[in-house]
C-alpha positions as CSV (number, residue, x, y, z in Angstrom):
1,M,81.0,101.0,94.4
2,A,80.4,100.2,97.9
3,V,83.0,102.9,99.3
4,W,81.9,105.9,97.6
5,N,78.2,104.7,99.0
6,V,79.7,104.7,103.0
7,L,81.2,107.5,101.8
8,K,78.1,109.3,100.5
9,D,76.6,107.8,104.0
10,W,78.8,108.9,106.1
11,G,78.6,112.8,104.5
12,L,83.0,112.5,103.4
13,E,82.5,112.1,99.9
14,D,84.2,115.8,100.3
15,K,86.2,115.0,103.0
16,A,87.7,111.5,101.7
17,Q,91.8,112.9,100.4
18,I,93.6,109.5,100.7
19,L,93.0,106.6,99.9
20,C,94.4,103.2,100.7
21,S,94.4,99.5,99.6
22,D,96.5,96.9,97.8
23,T,97.5,96.3,94.4
24,T,95.4,94.8,92.7
25,S,94.1,96.4,88.6
26,S,90.3,95.9,90.3
27,N,91.7,99.4,92.7
28,M,94.4,100.9,90.9
29,G,93.7,100.1,87.0
30,R,92.9,102.9,85.2
31,I,90.2,102.8,82.7
32,N,88.1,100.3,85.7
33,G,90.0,100.5,88.9
34,A,88.3,101.6,92.2
35,I,90.7,104.3,92.4
36,T,89.4,106.0,88.8
37,F,85.5,105.2,89.9
38,L,86.3,107.4,93.0
39,E,88.5,110.4,91.0
40,L,85.5,110.0,88.8
41,H,82.7,110.8,91.6
42,T,84.5,113.0,93.6
43,D,85.2,114.8,91.1
44,R,89.2,115.5,92.1
45,E,92.2,113.8,92.3
46,M,93.0,111.8,95.4
47,T,95.8,111.0,97.2
48,Y,97.1,107.3,97.3
49,F,98.9,105.2,99.1
50,P,99.1,101.7,97.9
51,C,99.6,99.3,101.5
52,R,102.7,98.2,102.4
53,H,102.5,94.1,102.4
54,H,101.7,94.7,99.3
55,I,104.4,96.3,97.6
56,Y,107.0,93.8,100.0
57,E,105.1,90.8,97.8
58,L,105.2,92.5,94.6
59,V,109.6,93.2,96.0
60,L,109.9,89.8,97.1
61,R,107.4,87.9,94.1
62,S,110.6,90.0,92.0
63,V,113.8,88.7,94.0
64,F,112.1,85.2,93.5
65,E,111.6,85.9,89.7
66,Y,115.6,86.4,89.3
67,E,116.8,84.9,91.8
68,L,115.1,81.3,91.6
69,N,113.2,82.2,88.4
70,E,110.4,81.0,89.4
71,V,107.7,81.7,91.3
72,T,104.2,80.1,92.3
73,S,101.3,80.4,94.4
74,S,102.0,76.7,95.9
75,P,103.5,76.5,98.8
76,D,105.7,73.8,97.6
77,V,108.7,75.6,96.4
78,A,112.0,73.7,95.6
79,F,113.7,76.8,97.1
80,F,112.0,76.4,100.9
81,K,112.0,72.4,100.1
82,K,115.9,72.1,99.7
83,K,115.8,74.5,102.7
84,S,113.7,72.3,105.6
85,E,114.9,68.8,104.2
86,K,118.6,70.3,105.7
87,N,117.7,72.2,108.4
88,G,114.4,70.7,109.4
89,I,111.1,72.1,109.6
90,I,111.0,74.8,112.6
91,W,107.8,75.8,111.8
92,K,106.3,72.9,112.6
93,K,108.0,72.3,115.9
94,K,105.3,73.0,118.6
95,I,105.6,75.6,120.7
96,I,104.6,75.3,124.2
97,W,103.3,78.7,125.4
98,T,102.8,78.8,129.3
99,D,101.0,81.0,131.3
100,I,103.3,84.2,132.5
101,N,101.5,84.5,135.6
102,T,102.2,81.4,137.0
């Protein structure tokens, strides 16, 4: 509803042709999704571009499910724990940035 209100306020309801958002059901759901809502209110189909960042998340999730039999939203992933114990925790090392002008 908020996007529709902005389109109306700016006089863009007849000009908007492309929508881009993440791939959650709240945006893409065929019954209650925001895109469905906007298409109903504009009385036309819209071109939809799913956000590439979120598409990559879905691909990586599938890889983890297939290869590691583990999907979690927790930061404690066994695969990464094993890697960090073996190789050291490189992402926690301090990086000292120096001024390039000096």
